[in-house]
C-alpha positions in Angstrom: 137.3 129.4 105.4 135.0 126.6 106.9 136.8 123.6 108.9 140.3 124.6 109.1 142.5 126.3 112.0 142.2 130.0 112.4 144.7 132.2 110.6 147.3 134.1 112.5 145.5 137.2 112.8 142.0 138.8 111.7 141.8 139.7 108.3 139.4 142.9 109.2 138.0 144.8 111.8 135.1 142.4 113.3 131.6 143.6 112.9 130.4 145.1 116.2 126.7 145.1 117.1 124.8 146.2 120.5 122.4 144.1 122.1 120.2 146.8 124.1 119.1 146.9 127.6 115.6 145.9 127.9 115.6 143.5 125.1 113.7 140.4 126.0 115.4 137.2 125.6 115.0 133.7 126.3 117.1 130.8 127.7 116.3 127.1 128.0 118.4 125.3 130.8 118.4 122.8 133.5 115.5 123.1 135.9 117.9 123.1 138.8 120.0 125.9 137.4 119.2 129.6 138.2 118.1 130.9 135.2 120.6 134.1 135.0 123.6 132.1 136.3 126.3 131.4 133.5 127.4 128.1 132.9 131.2 127.7 134.5 131.5 124.2 133.6 134.3 123.7 131.2 133.8 121.7 128.2 136.1 118.9 126.9 138.1 120.4 124.2 137.6 117.6 121.9 134.1 116.1 122.8 130.4 117.1 123.6 129.8 120.5 124.4 128.2 123.5 122.6 129.3 125.7 119.9 131.0 128.2 121.6 131.5 126.6 125.2 134.4 127.4 127.7 137.3 124.5 127.5 140.5 124.5 129.5 142.1 126.4 126.7 140.1 129.5 127.2 138.3 129.6 130.6 135.1 132.0 131.1 131.4 131.6 132.1 129.0 131.6 129.2 125.2 131.7 128.7 123.3 130.8 125.4 120.2 132.9 124.8 117.5 133.2 121.9 115.9 136.4 121.0 112.4 134.5 120.7 111.2 131.6 122.6 110.9 129.5 119.4 114.8 130.3 118.8 115.8 129.4 122.3 113.6 125.9 122.0 114.8 124.9 118.5 118.7 125.4 119.2 118.4 123.2 122.5 115.7 120.9 121.8 115.4 120.2 118.1 119.3 119.7 117.3 119.7 116.9 115.1 116.0 115.5 115.7 114.9 113.6 112.6 111.4 113.5 111.1 109.2 110.6 111.2 107.6 108.9 108.1 104.5 110.8 108.6 106.5 114.5 108.6 106.5 115.0 112.3 109.1 114.8 114.9 109.1 113.1 118.3 110.8 114.8 121.1 112.6 112.2 123.8 111.5 112.8 127.2 115.1 112.6 128.2 115.6 115.7 126.0 113.2 117.8 128.1 111.7 116.5 131.3 114.8 118.2 133.2 114.8 121.4 131.6 112.9 124.7 131.7 112.3 127.9 129.7 112.9 131.3 131.5 111.8 134.8 130.1 114.6 137.2 130.5 115.9 140.7 129.6 119.0 142.4 128.9 119.9 144.9 132.0 122.6 146.8 130.1 123.7 147.3 126.6 126.2 144.5 125.6 128.5 144.9 122.6 129.2 141.8 120.9 130.6 140.4 117.9 128.2 140.2 114.9 128.2 136.8 112.8 125.3 137.7 111.2 125.8 138.2 107.6 128.5 137.0 105.0 130.7 140.2 105.5 130.6 139.8 109.2 131.7 136.1 108.8 134.4 137.1 106.3 135.7 139.7 108.9 136.8 136.8 111.0 137.9 134.7 108.1 134.9 132.3 108.3 131.8 131.5 106.4 128.3 130.0 107.4 130.1 126.8 108.5 131.2 128.5 111.8 127.4 129.3 112.9 125.8 126.2 110.9 128.3 123.3 111.7 126.7 120.5 113.5 127.7 118.9 116.9 130.5 116.7 115.4 132.4 120.1 114.4 131.8 121.9 117.7 135.5 121.2 119.0 136.6 123.3 115.9 133.9 125.8 116.2 135.1 126.3 120.0 138.6 126.8 118.8 137.6 129.6 116.4 135.4 131.2 119.1 138.4 131.1 121.7 140.6 132.9 118.5 137.8 135.4 118.0 137.6 136.0 121.6 141.5 136.7 121.9 141.3 138.7 118.9 138.5 141.2 120.5 139.7 141.2 123.8 138.7 144.5 125.8 135.4 145.0 124.1 133.3 141.7 123.1 131.2 140.4 125.7 129.7 137.8 123.2 128.7 136.9 119.8 125.3 137.0 118.0 124.2 135.0 114.7 121.3 133.6 112.9 119.6 130.7 114.5 120.4 127.6 112.4 117.1 125.8 113.3 114.9 128.9 113.3 116.6 131.1 110.8 114.1 133.9 111.3 115.8 134.9 114.4 119.1 135.4 116.2 120.7 133.5 119.2 123.6 134.6 121.2 126.5 133.5 123.6 127.4 136.0 126.5 130.6 135.8 128.4 131.0 136.6 132.2 134.6 138.0 132.0 133.7 140.6 129.8 131.7 143.4 131.4 130.4 141.1 134.4 127.8 138.5 134.9 124.7 140.8 135.6 123.5 141.4 132.3 120.6 139.5 132.5 117.5 139.3 134.7 114.4 137.6 134.8 111.1 139.1 133.4 107.6 138.4 132.3 105.8 135.3 133.2 107.4 132.4 135.6 109.7 130.2 134.3 108.2 126.9 132.4 109.1 123.7 133.8 108.9 121.2 131.0 108.8 118.4 133.6 105.3 119.0 134.9 102.2 118.6 133.1 101.5 122.1 132.7 104.7 122.6 131.4 104.7 119.6 129.1 101.7 121.3 127.5 102.9 124.4 127.1 106.0 123.0 125.5 103.9 121.1 123.1 102.0 124.2 122.2 105.2 126.0 121.2 106.7 123.1 119.1 103.3 122.4 117.2 104.4 125.1 114.5 107.9 123.0 114.1 105.8 119.9 113.5 106.9 118.5 116.8 105.5 117.0 120.1 106.7 115.3 123.4 107.1 111.6 123.3 104.4 109.9 125.6 105.1 109.2 129.1 105.3 105.3 129.8 101.9 104.7 132.0 100.7 108.2 131.5 100.8 110.9 134.4 
């Protein structure tokens, strides 16, 4: 288990979960991106990118969502962000100024592979490394993700797992080639643009429980 190549076949039937229609979810995305649009950019197989991104070895559109605003924010913005000597964290402006948070909901039931528990992970020959690994291991987690997709072709429209940076909640990745790309719709308040004074104020309030605030702008607003 952990950082090693996938086996020839699954050791067990993967655990299935259903993300129910109407469930509120949250997405942090580039402010110029349509909030419900799946990312179709192929990630380099060996560099950069996210945990379960598409690569030239397995091409699909994908979208990452959190089941709380905190989980969505933590997974995107607090990745490997260190604490200062006073026990607080300072979020660089480049990390958030061109991003927004959108309130979404699922429009249909979405069957996914559950990676929530030790037994769920064991069913795909893995342990918590798969969902807790840091960015340096993402080329390997992507390879495992492609293997799990191939092994669940026909039904798995995504994966769900515990958020690494907000363990009290869940995150998921959805695929556009399994059931269509229309599983998300805008819901609730308008998107929060972190590049505006109002959006940055909202962001600071949301990050305060995580002992994090945005770095000041040079010269102020």
